[in-house]
C-alpha positions in Angstrom: 45.7 19.4 278.3 47.4 21.9 276.0 48.1 25.5 277.1 45.4 26.8 274.7 42.9 24.5 276.1 43.8 25.6 279.7 42.8 29.1 278.8 39.1 28.1 278.8 39.0 25.5 281.6 38.1 26.7 284.9 38.9 30.3 284.5 36.8 33.4 285.1 35.5 34.9 281.8 38.0 36.9 279.7 36.1 40.0 280.2 36.5 39.9 283.9 40.3 38.7 283.6 41.2 41.7 281.4 39.7 44.4 283.8 42.2 47.3 284.3 44.0 47.5 287.6 44.3 51.3 287.1 42.9 54.2 285.3 45.7 54.3 283.1 44.6 51.0 281.5 41.0 52.1 281.0 40.0 52.3 277.3 37.5 54.9 276.5 35.9 57.6 278.7 38.6 59.9 278.2 36.4 62.7 278.7 36.0 61.6 282.4 39.6 60.9 283.0 41.3 64.2 282.4 43.8 65.3 285.0 42.0 66.8 287.9 38.7 65.2 287.0 36.4 63.8 289.9 37.3 60.2 289.0 40.9 60.8 288.8 40.7 62.6 292.3 38.9 59.6 293.7 41.8 57.3 292.5 44.3 59.5 294.1 46.0 57.5 297.0 46.7 60.7 299.0 43.0 61.3 299.2 42.0 57.8 300.4 41.3 58.9 304.0 39.5 62.2 303.1 35.9 62.6 302.3 35.2 62.5 298.6 32.1 63.2 296.4 29.9 60.2 295.4 29.2 59.8 291.6 26.6 58.1 289.5 27.9 56.5 286.4 25.2 56.4 283.6 25.9 54.8 280.4 25.0 51.5 278.2 26.5 48.2 279.3 30.0 47.4 278.6 31.2 51.0 278.7 33.3 50.4 281.9 31.2 51.4 284.9 32.2 48.3 287.1 35.8 48.7 285.7 36.1 52.3 286.7 34.9 51.7 290.4 37.3 48.8 290.8 40.2 50.7 289.3 39.5 53.7 291.5 39.4 51.5 294.6 42.6 49.7 293.8 44.5 52.9 293.0 43.2 54.8 296.0 43.7 52.0 298.4 40.1 52.4 299.7 38.0 49.6 300.8 35.8 48.3 298.1 32.5 46.8 298.7 30.2 45.8 295.8 26.5 45.4 296.0 23.9 44.5 293.2 20.5 46.2 293.5 19.2 43.0 292.0 19.9 41.0 295.3 20.6 43.5 297.8 18.1 45.1 300.2 17.9 47.7 302.7 19.4 45.6 305.4 22.4 44.9 303.3 22.8 48.6 302.6 22.5 49.5 306.5 25.2 46.7 307.3 27.5 48.3 304.6 27.0 51.7 306.1 27.8 50.6 309.6 30.7 48.7 308.8 32.0 51.6 306.7 31.6 54.0 309.7 33.2 51.6 312.0 36.4 51.5 309.4 36.5 55.3 309.1 36.4 55.8 313.0 38.6 53.0 314.1 41.1 52.8 311.3 40.7 56.0 309.2 40.0 54.1 306.2 37.5 55.2 303.5 35.1 52.7 301.8 33.8 52.8 298.2 30.4 51.3 297.8 29.9 50.3 294.3 26.2 49.7 293.6 25.5 48.4 290.3 22.0 48.7 288.7 20.8 51.2 291.1 17.8 52.0 288.9 16.5 48.7 290.2 16.5 50.0 293.9 13.2 51.2 295.1 12.7 54.6 296.8 13.0 53.2 300.2 16.2 51.3 299.3 17.8 54.5 297.8 16.7 56.4 300.9 18.8 54.0 303.0 21.9 55.3 301.1 21.4 58.8 302.0 22.8 58.9 305.6 26.1 57.3 304.5 26.4 59.4 301.4 25.6 62.7 303.2 27.9 62.1 306.2 30.8 60.6 304.2 30.6 57.2 305.6 31.1 55.9 302.1 31.9 57.2 298.7 29.2 55.9 296.6 29.8 54.9 293.0 26.5 53.8 291.7 26.0 52.4 288.1 22.9 52.5 285.8 21.9 52.0 282.4 18.9 54.0 282.7 18.4 57.7 282.8 19.0 58.7 286.5 16.5 61.6 286.2 13.7 59.0 286.0 15.3 56.2 288.3 17.3 57.8 291.0 15.6 59.8 293.8 16.3 63.6 293.9 18.0 63.6 297.2 20.6 61.1 296.0 21.0 62.8 292.7 21.7 66.3 294.6 24.2 64.7 296.7 26.2 63.0 293.8 28.0 63.9 290.6 26.3 62.4 287.4 28.7 61.3 284.9 27.9 60.1 281.6 29.7 57.2 279.8 29.9 56.8 276.2 30.0 53.5 273.9 33.6 52.8 273.1 35.0 53.8 269.7 36.1 51.2 267.1 39.7 52.4 267.7 39.2 51.8 271.4 37.7 48.3 271.0 40.4 47.3 268.8 43.1 48.4 271.6 41.2 46.2 274.0 40.9 43.2 271.7 44.7 43.4 270.8 45.6 43.6 274.5 43.4 40.5 275.2 45.1 38.6 272.6 48.6 39.0 273.9 48.1 39.8 277.7 49.0 37.0 280.2 45.6 37.5 281.8 43.9 37.0 278.3 44.8 34.6 275.6 48.5 35.1 276.4 49.6 34.9 272.8 48.5 31.4 272.4 46.4 32.6 269.3 46.8 34.9 266.4 43.8 37.0 265.2 43.1 37.6 261.5 42.6 41.3 260.4 39.0 40.3 259.2 38.2 38.6 262.4 39.3 41.7 264.4 37.2 44.0 262.3 34.2 41.7 262.8 34.6 41.7 266.6 34.8 45.5 266.5 31.8 45.8 264.4 29.7 43.3 266.2 30.4 44.8 269.7 28.7 47.9 268.9 30.8 49.8 271.4 30.5 47.4 274.2 33.8 46.1 275.6 32.5 43.2 277.4 30.8 41.9 274.3 33.9 42.3 272.4 35.9 40.3 274.8 33.3 37.6 275.3 32.9 37.3 271.4 36.7 37.0 271.2 36.9 34.3 273.9 34.0 32.3 272.1 35.7 32.6 268.8 39.1 31.5 270.1 37.4 28.4 271.6 36.3 27.6 268.0 39.7 28.2 266.4 41.2 25.0 264.9 44.9 24.0 265.8 47.6 25.3 263.4 49.4 22.7 261.3 52.7 21.4 262.8 51.8 22.8 266.2 51.6 26.3 264.7 49.8 29.0 266.7 45.9 28.6 266.0 44.4 31.6 264.2 41.0 33.1 265.0 39.3 33.8 261.7 36.3 35.7 260.6 34.4 32.4 260.2 35.2 31.6 263.9 33.7 35.1 264.9 30.6 34.5 262.7 30.1 31.0 264.4 30.3 32.6 267.8 28.3 35.6 267.3 25.1 35.3 265.2 24.4 39.2 265.0 25.6 42.5 266.2 24.4 43.8 269.6 21.5 46.0 269.3 21.3 48.5 272.1 17.6 49.2 272.8 15.7 49.6 276.0 11.9 49.5 275.6 11.4 51.4 278.8 14.5 53.9 278.6 16.2 56.4 276.4 16.9 54.2 273.4 13.1 53.5 273.0 12.5 57.3 272.8 15.6 58.1 270.9 15.0 55.6 268.2 11.2 56.3 267.8 12.0 60.0 267.6 14.6 59.4 264.8 12.0 57.3 263.0 9.4 59.8 262.8 11.8 62.8 262.2 13.1 60.7 259.3 9.7 60.2 257.9 9.0 64.0 258.4 12.2 64.7 256.6 11.4 62.3 253.6 14.4 60.1 254.2 12.9 56.8 253.5 16.2 55.0 253.9 16.8 56.3 257.4 13.1 55.6 258.3 13.6 51.9 257.2 16.7 51.7 259.3 15.2 52.9 262.5 12.2 50.8 261.7 14.5 47.7 261.4 16.1 48.5 264.7 12.8 48.7 266.6 11.6 45.4 265.0 14.9 43.6 265.8 14.8 44.8 269.4 11.2 43.4 269.9 9.6 46.7 270.0 5.7 46.4 270.2 4.5 46.7 266.7 1.3 48.4 267.9 3.3 51.1 269.2 5.1 51.5 265.8 1.8 51.5 264.0 0.3 54.1 266.5 3.2 56.4 265.7 2.7 56.0 262.0 -0.9 57.0 262.3 0.1 60.0 264.3 2.7 60.9 261.6 0.2 60.6 258.9 -2.2 63.0 260.4 0.5 65.5 261.8 3.0 65.6 259.1 1.3 64.7 256.0 -2.3 65.8 256.5 -4.2 67.1 253.5 -1.2 67.2 251.4 -2.0 63.4 250.8 -5.4 62.3 252.4 -4.6 58.7 251.6 -1.6 58.5 253.9 -3.9 58.4 257.0 -5.7 55.6 255.5 -2.7 53.6 254.6 -1.3 54.1 258.1 -4.5 53.0 259.8 -4.7 50.0 257.4 -1.1 49.2 258.4 -2.2 49.2 262.1 -5.2 47.0 261.4 -3.0 44.5 259.4 -0.3 44.3 262.2 -3.1 43.6 264.7 -4.7 41.0 262.5 -1.5 39.1 261.2 1.0 39.7 264.0 4.7 39.5 263.7 7.1 38.8 262.0 4.8 39.2 258.9 3.5 42.5 260.5 6.9 44.1 259.5 5.8 44.2 255.8 2.6 46.4 256.2 4.7 48.5 258.8 7.4 48.9 256.2 4.8 49.7 253.4 3.2 52.4 255.4 6.7 53.7 256.3 7.8 54.0 252.8 4.5 55.7 251.7 4.6 58.4 254.4 8.3 59.1 254.0 8.0 59.6 250.2 4.6 61.5 250.0 4.0 65.1 250.1 4.0 66.7 253.6 2.0 69.5 255.4 1.3 70.2 259.0 -1.4 72.8 258.4 -4.2 70.8 260.0 -2.1 70.2 263.0 -1.2 73.6 263.3 -4.8 74.8 262.8 -6.1 72.8 265.7 -3.2 73.8 268.1 -4.1 77.5 267.2 -7.7 77.2 267.8 -7.0 75.3 271.2 -4.7 78.1 272.2 -7.4 80.7 271.6 -10.0 78.7 273.5 -7.6 78.2 276.3 -6.9 81.9 276.4 -10.5 82.8 276.6 -10.8 83.5 272.9 -14.4 82.4 272.4 -17.7 84.0 272.3 -21.4 83.2 271.8 -22.3 81.1 268.9 -23.9 83.4 266.3 -27.7 83.4 266.8 -28.3 82.1 263.1 -26.0 79.0 263.9 -27.8 78.1 267.1 -30.0 74.9 267.5 -33.7 76.0 266.7 -35.4 72.6 267.1 -36.3 72.7 270.8 -39.3 74.5 272.2 -39.1 78.2 272.4 -35.8 78.4 270.5 -37.2 80.3 267.7 -38.6 83.0 270.0 -35.1 83.6 271.3 -34.0 84.2 267.6 -32.1 80.9 267.2 -31.7 79.9 263.7 -33.0 83.1 262.3 -31.5 84.1 259.2 -29.5 81.0 258.6 -28.9 80.1 255.0 -28.9 76.5 254.1 -25.7 76.1 251.8 -27.4 73.3 249.7 -29.9 75.8 248.4 -27.0 78.0 247.1 -25.6 77.2 243.5 -22.1 77.5 244.6 -22.7 75.3 247.7 -21.4 78.3 250.0 -23.5 80.6 251.7 -22.3 84.2 252.6 -22.8 84.1 256.3 -20.8 84.4 259.5 -19.6 81.3 261.2 -17.2 82.3 263.8 -18.3 84.1 267.0 -18.0 88.0 266.6 -15.0 88.0 269.0 -13.1 85.9 266.5 -14.5 87.0 263.1 -11.6 87.0 260.5 -9.5 84.7 262.5 -7.7 82.2 260.5 -6.4 78.9 261.8 -6.0 76.5 258.8 -3.4 77.7 256.2 -2.9 75.0 253.6 0.4 74.6 251.9 0.9 74.5 248.0 2.1 71.0 248.3 0.4 67.6 247.1 -3.1 67.4 247.2 -3.3 70.4 249.6 -2.4 72.6 246.7 -6.0 71.9 245.4 -7.4 72.6 248.9 -5.6 76.1 249.1 -7.2 77.2 245.8 -10.5 76.1 246.8 -10.3 77.6 250.3 -9.2 81.1 248.7 -12.5 81.0 246.8 -14.5 79.9 249.8 -13.1 82.6 252.0 -14.0 85.3 249.3 -17.5 84.2 249.4 -17.8 84.2 253.0 -16.4 87.7 253.1 -13.1 86.9 254.8 
């Protein structure tokens, strides 16, 4: 077996082998690793026997949550215990807490408990962490890819520091890749890496260090031996064969779900059709429910376009019906058609503002009795009460608009709908001005 072949035989994954042994080797997260920061203080060997604050690390996959926890434990000399919320239960947590208490009392040694994917823990399981965290039996370093405000119980949040990790920059990913190519723990200089291949690895990783190293390892396994025992070169073609597409960060239950749909709707509202198409593509590729996208298009047509283009709502509803009828992947086409139409047509939120103003008045008690001439006069005794008396039937008027009061006395003259001089609503605006003059408003 050649040395190069041995790199892939019976070894732990490259991403695991290349984990830093100290905070100095960590790429990225510089905003959390400044001198005197909580993480740096935790890694201080002089503080290993002292109580330290627990932390919750929140960030996308591959940003270094596990790496930071392990580097802190190694640097500080603390005991390191790792649990996964996928497999651990309340009993496991209590056993770790008891052993940590014994280690502290008998040997004066502090324990770091690294809990991966804490968002998967139930409330009862998270409650089991509280005594150990509050009394300093363990220093909890919990990792999550989901917003802790929604997935971690309040008592645990209040006893921990919440630190947010960011995806690695292209430069930081490049440093990691270069190190993995030459480091003895990695490819040990047994391969060279083409510039195009390096750029492709960085681009396809999308800020995820684990994915960058996993892709590098896969591409290296495909690299052909060089001529005359020359060092094999990892090419862009090897990378393309190893990785079919870029990593798309999207959690249909988490922040990315809300962030991308928000950017999608705001791009339509801002008339940027290219940005809207981009976010639509991201949702489609991530497997978002197309019915959810279609519903948002219908809302956008009514809220942001309104009577500036009455056809927009019809197109959005038709797209929703089409998606439900034909399904995916063909459903992407009517979704794209509706997106393009909504993004490029005239915009008006006048109807949306009008109903919200009217609702606000009603909630605040701004309503009165229906004017007598508008009340129902069809039931027995209604006319004796004056219901319907004086009502003018508009179709009997040549202009089609009768001069009479419609709002209650308390709201007479109140205006809710103010059309804009945009698109088809420009005609509505001109017509409404004439109507209001006739009505005496």
